[in-house]
C-alpha angles and dihedrals in degrees: 000000000000092000090050090053091049091050090049093050090047091052092050090048092051091048090049091050091047090051091049091048091050091048091050091049090050091051091048090049091049090049091050090049090051091049091049092049090048091050091047092052090048090051090049090050090050091049090054088072089067097037115118092212102052103064144352120267121237089256092054092047093051092045091048090053089052098046119097106237100226101025094047100216139088123254114286088223095057107103095160102068095075095064090036091059090052089053088051090056093053093049093044090053090047093050089050091053096250101111136033140164120263115256112282091233130205093304091057099232117210120253093254092050095053121092126239112240133187112253096178131003094201107136116252096207091243114109096213094046092047091049091052091045091052091053093050093046096050098043116102125213094031122244132227125252092257091051093049093052089053095043095048089048092050092241097141135110092208108099090199090065099047090098089072091069114111106220131212091007097158093047092048092048090049090052089052089054090048089054089051091053096247099110137023132212126247139161119236128190117226099185097257099035145013119243132196110235133186113213120193116264103166104053092173092071093051093044090052090051093048091048092052092051091048095046095051090065097033125028095011098039111143102177092222119090094206090060094051123095106266095223093051091045089053092048090053094051096041095043087054092047089048091050094238101105090092089067091062093050097043095092092054125106116254094259092047092046093052092048093047093050091046090056092045088055089051089056092046090053093057117112107244091206091057094043093049091055093058121103115271095013124134109236096200091053090056091044089058090047089051090051091056099038102039 
């Protein structure tokens, strides 16, 4: 009788231990599932940075600032926006972790003397960016920021390097904005020729962009470039270099306009070499700034 009782208690104990083990395995499995789900969400959040649908690229933002809302084209007298858009591409690729400057070395090369190298050749999903990234990756020896702006713009006397030119950039960017529902496509007659134009249809997107550009030098001014959002900082510099920043400040009152331009001049007077050496800065961004402000 005693042995039967012992066997029964042993059986109950083994069942209890088995139940506990199963519960522990289930909890571990649930925890692993939660970890996997968390990692998957994080990866999706990371992927949003390269998603064409989530936000405008720097090139699209600068072009949008330069486009006339009703007419749907940039000023015929603006000959700066072409090189400005190429600078946007380099900074966009740098902010997405695709490009970087070579190490400055012991001799402390200047930003404009350092070569642009490919950090990652993972496609961005944007045709223009991927085309520029492919050129940088396949070019040996590497080129400097100034050289890449000229090569991508087609501003070279070397016929062997004309293939680097990115063609129809403004039209391709406008089509991207049409796909995103910001612009539409129309045909306009200019006496001697017809031209495809892209008038604004979603004014909310442009108003939001203009408001962000205004606020960064007015209500949200921080007086330290390293504390400013890198994308907004890049938009300020490149919109100025592309001669379209005035369009964002045009609706301001006189006092606000004067203050905004004063703070933009403060940014333009910064030394790119000093700013690039600060913690958390993006060296390639400041190299592009140096190329336009030297």
